[in-house]
C-alpha positions in Angstrom: 20.2 -15.9 -26.3 18.1 -13.5 -24.3 14.8 -14.5 -22.7 11.7 -13.0 -24.2 9.9 -10.5 -22.0 6.2 -11.0 -22.2 3.6 -8.3 -22.1 1.8 -7.9 -18.8 -1.8 -9.0 -18.6 -4.4 -6.3 -17.8 -5.0 -7.7 -14.3 -1.3 -7.6 -13.6 -1.1 -4.0 -14.7 -4.1 -3.1 -12.5 -2.4 -4.8 -9.5 0.7 -2.7 -10.1 -1.4 0.4 -10.3 -3.2 -0.5 -7.1 0.1 -1.0 -5.3 1.3 2.3 -6.5 -1.8 4.1 -5.3 -1.7 2.3 -2.0 1.9 3.4 -1.4 0.9 7.0 -1.9 -1.9 6.6 0.6 0.4 4.9 3.1 2.9 7.7 2.9 0.2 10.3 3.6 -1.3 8.4 6.5 2.1 7.6 7.9 3.0 11.3 7.8 -0.3 12.2 9.5 0.0 9.6 12.3 3.7 10.4 12.9 2.6 13.8 14.3 0.8 14.4 17.7 -2.8 13.3 17.7 -5.1 16.3 16.7 -7.7 17.3 19.3 -10.5 16.7 16.8 -9.7 12.9 16.7 -10.6 10.9 19.8 -8.3 8.1 21.1 -10.4 5.3 19.6 -10.2 6.8 16.1 -6.5 7.5 16.5 -6.0 3.9 17.4 -8.0 2.7 14.4 -6.1 5.0 12.1 -2.9 3.4 13.2 -4.4 -0.1 12.8 -5.5 0.9 9.3 -1.9 2.0 8.5 -0.6 -1.3 9.6 -3.2 -3.2 7.5 -2.4 -1.1 4.5 1.3 -1.9 4.8 0.5 -5.6 5.1 -1.7 -5.4 2.0 1.1 -3.5 0.1 3.6 -6.3 1.0 1.2 -9.0 -0.2 0.7 -7.2 -3.5 4.5 -6.9 -3.8 4.9 -10.6 -3.4 2.2 -11.3 -5.9 3.7 -8.9 -8.4 7.1 -10.5 -8.0 5.7 -13.8 -9.2 5.0 -12.4 -12.7 7.9 -9.9 -13.1 
């Protein structure tokens, strides 16, 4: 007998959408920061962009763990 698959709740679907959008942003920011620092960005802002990328990746991983609890 197969287990019944339940419909996802609206908040669960929103969480999955949020993770998907976040992944797209991470890819774009990672691509940008993998290149040499542009002259129009100072060292402090460049450092903050890299910290932001790290925080976004951590948030993505947290969302993934939360999503796995209901899939």
